[in-house]
C-alpha positions, 0 to 999 in steps of 0.5 A, a space after each residue: 803887264 809891262 808898260 813902256 813909259 817914256 818921259 824926259 821930265 824926271 819928276 813926272 816920270 817918277 810920279 807916273 812910275 810910282 802910280 803904275 807900279 802901285 797898280 800892279 804894272 811892270 814899268 820900263 821907264 826911259 827919259 828920251 825918245 831914242 831910248 824908247 825906240 831902242 826898247 821897242 826893237 827888242 823881242 820882249 818889248 811892251 805892247 802898252 806905251 805911255 809916250 811924252 809928246 815932246 822928248 829929246 832924240 825922238 818925239 812921241 809923235 814920231 815914235 807913233 808914226 814909226 810904230 804904225 809902219 812896222 809889221 806888229 805895230 797894230 798890236 801896240 796901244 799908245 797913250 800920248 802924254 802931253 801938255 797940249 790941249 788944242 783940238 788940232 794937237 789932239 787930232 794930230 796925235 790920233 792921226 800919227 797913230 796914238 790910241 789915247 792921250 792924257 794931259 800932264 796935269 793928270 788925275 790919278 784916277 783918270 790915268 788909272 782908268 785909261 791905262 786899264 782900258 789900254 791893257 784890256 785892248 792889248 790883251 784882246 789884240 794878243 788873243 785875236 792874233 794868237 787865234 788868227 795864227 792857229 786858224 792859219 796853221 789849220 788852213 795850212 794843214 787842210 791845204 796839205 790834205 788837198 795836195 798830192 800825198 804819198 800813200 803806200 799801195 799795200 798798207 795805205 800808210 801816208 808819208 807826212 812832210 817830215 818823211 814819217 809814215 803814219 797810218 791814214 787815220 792818224 794822219 787825218 786826225 792830226 791834220 784836221 782834228 776829225 776823230 775816226 771810228 772803226 766799222 765794217 762796210 758790207 763787202 768786208 763783212 761778207 768777205 771776212 765775217 760771213 758767218 755773222 751775216 744777217 740772213 734776210 727774213 723769209 717773206 714767202 708764205 707757207 
């Protein structure tokens, strides 16, 4: 998993980057808030972020607020890195949109545990988002079935949204996931296979 690390202190940034790389994470490290925000505008931007509270250009708090205003902001997991420890500071960070925080005199084991939690949260959020997209697509197909469908009056093929004619059973399977089986109704059995019709047993007494 890729992590965006934004920290203006070069020593602290290098220490963090070394730990994260050792634990198997891909690290995108920047030294100010402006560059961090630019990285977040890219299509492949990381979803797990470690942001310094105070940075040149844009603070971690400001980045948090901006992220939460974006359409995909709920998919980001933000850990604030700060030297502050007052209760009101922590509250301010959470209210700005941070998911977690860690003090700059961090213990490596604590950092590792908090990052792992963040990675699991990101994975779950992405899986949920994918599932929601799949369900929305399924609902769209169902709504299509509920609308007006062009159907051939002779062969009963259906014209789909791509102007392609499909057999009725193929269309239903593609759009609902329902598997159809072949059978014969009583009328067709009598019309086309009359020789195979079962005769009613003679119940009259001899």
